[in-house]
N, C-alpha and C positions, 0 to 999 in steps of 0.2 A: 285433523278435520274429521268431524263425525260423518259416518256413512251417508246419512240423509242429506247433510249439507254438501257433501261431495257430489252426490247424485244431482242435487239442485244446481250446483255450480256447473257440472258437465252439461246438464240440460240447457242451462242458460247459454253456455258457450256454443253448443250445437245449434240452438235457436238463432243466435246472432249470425253464425256462419250461414245458415240457410237463408235468412232474410237478405243479408248483404250480397250473397252470391246470386240469388235470384235477381236482385237489382242489376248486378253486373251483366248477367246473361241477357236480361231484357235490353240493356244498353247496347251490347254488341249486336243483338238481333234487330236493333233499331225500333223496338217497340217503345222504349223510352229514349228521348233525345238528350244526349249529353252535350254540354256546350263545347264549342271549339270545332276544329276540323275533324273529319271522319277518321278515326284511328283504325278502322277495320279494313281499309283499302290494302294494307300490307298483306292481309290474308286473301281477300277476294281477288286481288290483282297480281301481286308479286308472288306470294306463295303458290297461288293457283298456276301461274305461268311456269314456275319451277317444277311443280308437280307434273305438268304436261311433258316436260323434258325428262325428268327423273324416271317417269313411268316407262320410258323407252329403254332404260338401262344405261344411261350415261348422265354425267353431271353437266350443269350449264357452263361449259368451258369458255364460252365467249361472252359471258355476262359478268361484268366487273362488280355487280352488286351481290353476287354470290361469294360471300366472304366467310364461309363456315366450314368447319372440318367435316369429314365424310359422313359421320353418323347423323348429322343434321338432316340428311336425306330421309331418315326414318321418321323424323318429326313432321317433315313436309308431306310425306306419303301417308302418314297415319290416318287421315280421313278416309282412306280406302277401306278401313275396317268397318265403316258405317256407310255402306253403299246406298242405303235407302235415304240418306240425307244429302242435301246439296253441300259442296265442298266446304264453304265457309262455316255453315251451320255445324257440320260434323267436327270441324276444327275447334269451334268454340265449346262444344260439348266435351271434347277430349281435354281441352284446357281446364274446364270445370272438374273433370275427373282427376286430373293431375293435382289440382288444388285440394280436392278431397283426400287423395292419397297422402299428400304432404301433411294435412291435419291429422290423419290417422297415425302417421309415423311419429309426429310430435306428441300425440296423446300416449302412444305406446312408450315413447322415450321418457314420459313423465312418471312412469310406474317405478316403484321401488324406493328404497331409502335414499335420501339425499336428492330426490328428483322433485320437479315442480311442473305445474301446468302453465307457468308464465310463458313458456315458449309457444304453447298452443294459442294462448291469448294474443301474443305478439303477431302470430300469423293471421289469426282471425281479424285483428284490427288493422294490420298493415296493408293487406291486399286491397280491401275496398278503398282505402285512402289513396291508393294509386290510380283508381278509376278503371275504366274499361280497357285501357292499354294492356293490362295484365293478361286478359284473355285474347288479345289480338296479336300476341307474339308467342313464340314457342319457349320463351325463357322460363315460364312456370313449369314446363315439363322437365327442363334441365335442372331447375331448383329442386324438384321432387327427387331426382336421382342423387343430387349432391347431399340433400338432407338425409336420405337413406344411407349413403356412404359414411357420412360423419357420425351418425348414430350407431352404425355397425362397428365403427372403429374401436369402440370401447371393449367389446367382447368377441367380435367376429372379424379378425383382421383380414382374412383372405377375401371374403365377400366385399369388405370395405374397399380393398384395393381394386377389385374388379369393377365395382360401382363407380369409383372416382375416375378410373381410366375411361370407362364408357362415357361418363359425364364430360370428360375432357374432349372426347371425340364427337360430342354433341355440340359443345360451344367453348372449348378451350379453358375457360376460367376455373372449372373444378380441378384442373391440374394443380392450381395453387394450394388446394386443400391438402395435397400430399406433403407439402412443406411442414404441415403441422403434425404429421404422423411419425411416430418413433420406430415402430416395429418393422423390421426388415421384411418379414413375410408379407406385409401389406404392399411394400414397394415392389417385391417380386411378383405378387399377384397382379398389381397394376401394370407392370411392364409386360407380362405375358398376355394379359387381356388386351392392352393397347396394341401390341405388335400383331396379335392374331386378328383383331377386328379391323385394324387399318390395312393389314395385308389382304384380308378378304375383300374389302372394298376396292383396293388397288387392282386386284386381279379381276373382279367381276364387273366393275363400272369404270370406264375410261374417264379421266379428268378428276379423280378423287382428291388430288392435292393441287389442282389448278388455283384454288383460293389463295395459296401462299403468295402469289405474285399480284394479287388484286388490290392490295392496300398500299402499294409503293408510293403513289402520288396523292395520297389523302391530304386534305388540309386540316384545319382545326375546327371541330364541330362547334356550333353556336351555343351549346349548353355546357361545354367543358369548362374546367377551371381556367385554362389558358385563354379561352375566348373572351374573358372579361377585359383583357388588354385591348382587344379590337372593338369591343362594344363601346369602350371609353374613347378609343382612338378615332372612331368614326365621327365623333363630335369635335374633333380637332384636326380635321383635314386629311385623315387617312384615306387613301385612294383605292382600297380593296373592294371586294364584292362579297355578297352573300349568295351562294348558288347551291342548288341540289347537286351533290357530287358524291359518287360512290354510294348512293342510297341514303345519304343524310344531308342535312342543310349545314354547309360549312362556310367558313371564311376562306377566301382565296385572294392572294395579292401580296404586296410588299411585306416582308418580315414574317409572314405566316410560317415559313419553313423554320425560322429561328425559334418560334414558340413551340412548333411541333417537335423540333429537336430537343428543346428544353423539357418537354413533357416526357419524351423517351428517356432522357437523362434522369429525371425524377423517378420514373418507373424502375430504371436500373438501380438507383440508389435505394429504393424500397426493397427490391429483391436482395441487394447486398445486406441491408439491415436485417431482413428475415433470416438470411443464411447465418449472419453473425449471432442473432438471437438463438438460432437452433444449436450453434456450437457452444454458446455460453450457458444455456438453460440447463439446470440440473434438478429443479423441483417440478415434478410432473404429477398432476392429479387427473382424475377421470375427465374433468371438464377442460383440461389444457388444450387438447387437440381442437375442440370446438372454438375456444377463445382465440387460438392462433389462426384458425381458418377464417374466422370473422375479421380479424385484424388484417390478414393478408388481402382479403377481398376488398376491404375498405381502402387500403393503401393503393391497390392497383386501380380501383375505380376512380379515386380522386386524382391520380397522376395520369390517367389516360387522356389521349387526344379526343376521346368521345365519351360523353356521359349521357347515354340515352336513358329515357325514363324507365325502360324495362330493366336496366341494371339495378334499380332499386329493389326489384324482386329478389335478386341474389342476396342483397344485404339483409332484407327482412328474413329470408329463409335461414341464412347462417347465424344471424342474431338470435332467431328463435331457438336454434339448437343450443346455443350458449345458455339461454334462459331455462332450458330443461333441467339444468343443474343448479341446485340451490346455492352451491359455493362459488359459482361463477361471479366474477366482479365486473362483468360487461354490461351491467344494468344501465349505467349512464350513457355509454356509447349507443346502446340499443335504443334508449329513449330518444336520443338525438336523431337517429335514423328514422324513428317513428314520426317525429315532428317534421322531418324533411319530406316525408311522403306526401302530405297534402300540399306542401309548397311546390313539390315537383309536379303535381297534377295541375296546379294553377299555372305554372309556366309552360306545361304541355299536358293536355292540348288546350286548356281553357283560354289562356292569353298568349298562345305561342306567337301570334302576329306581333305582339308588343316586343317579344324577345327578338324576333327577326328584325324588327325596326330599330332595335337598340334604344328604345325610348325609356323614360324614367321608370315606368312600371315594370317593363321587361327586365331591365338591368337590376332593379332592386330585388325582384323575385329570384333571379339567377344568383345574385350575390348572397342572399340569405340562404338559399338552398345549399350552395357550394360551401359557405362558411360553416353551416351545420355539419356537412360531411367532413370537412377538414378538421373541425374540432373533434368530431367523433373518432377520426383516424388517429389523431395525436393522443387522445385520451386512451383509446384502445391499445395503442402501441406502448404507452407508458405503463398502463395497467398490466399488460402481458409481461413486460420486462420486469417490473417490480415483484410480480408474483412468482416468477420462475427462475430468475437469475439471482444468485446469492450476492449480497452486498459484501464488499471487502471491509472488514472491521480493522480499525487501527490496533496494532499490537502494542499492548502497554509496556512501558519500559520497566525493566527489572532493577530495583534499587541495588546498589553495590553493597559490599560487606560493611558491617557497622564500623569497623576500624577505619574505613575509607571516608566515612561521612565527616564533614567538617563540624566541629563542636560549636555549639551556640555560645557566643560570648555575652555575658550579662552586661547590661548597660549601667 
């Protein structure tokens, strides 16, 4: 690409980012009204309530909705760095900053031979398609840390391990990215960082690991893959209920525990497949870690008992890292994730009432979104396996000596 064209492309990318992010910020600040229920209440009510507890030096030990590892406290407390702003406003500004940092990382990752700005474009396009929910949750902050760790894994293994471990202590899922990393020094760095940071929280703040017991009695969340069973069953006499439970809207009632157990089994199967892939893979390229990380996050998202809209931010971020590499073959799964983003916004928050009611519109939106994610998961897994695991070729049979071959008898 010519330098002038490159500058024009970058200017266009930054311009689109600025316009779309201004619109998102205006939505969460309620200057613009986004259709559907208010998505900012998690920040202004729930996060703010946790902030009031955390600022005293302890975790919310009696609040079952606190289901996050200890470093999540830093995200909830982060608005304190902007004391001149009201809590929610400060949080939204920091979410915007995390979005900008992620874009900067992806642009930096696009530099050099064999790199591409496709990843930056994926991020610029994907985030606004998810609507204001992105800025009303702290997942965009976690994604920034995960993207930094994945990009660092190519040339800076120690910082990569530290970043991924810190990300895991923010919201667990970045730990999956370590499955994609080959170098032992990265794992050692992650272990040292994880133990040090977790130990520090355990010593300084009571209740750092109380969250581990808070998901024991969860049901099946109404947006998950397994929930489709109950959305259909409600029209055939199923006697369960839809309730706000453990901070999310879930199905509770007969057979829910069966579906939840099935989801856990599928998650275990996904983990087993990833371990098998790791043992069998022999062909590694600079983009392999990103491809494997994206695949792992896809598999665990699809098989989870909960698929909250903010989980899509993880997928957009990890897909964007893959697309920073020209040789990555994750383009089609990434495109499916991108298509799933606006469908996710339609099912939450725009028409979430239809999803909760299990009517035709709600079930259709959910089925389409989940089908896109399942297809992306299977395609990504197949692509990862085919590009890294050598195929067994059939050994040709060696002909015997000429004297042993049967002579041809003329007719």
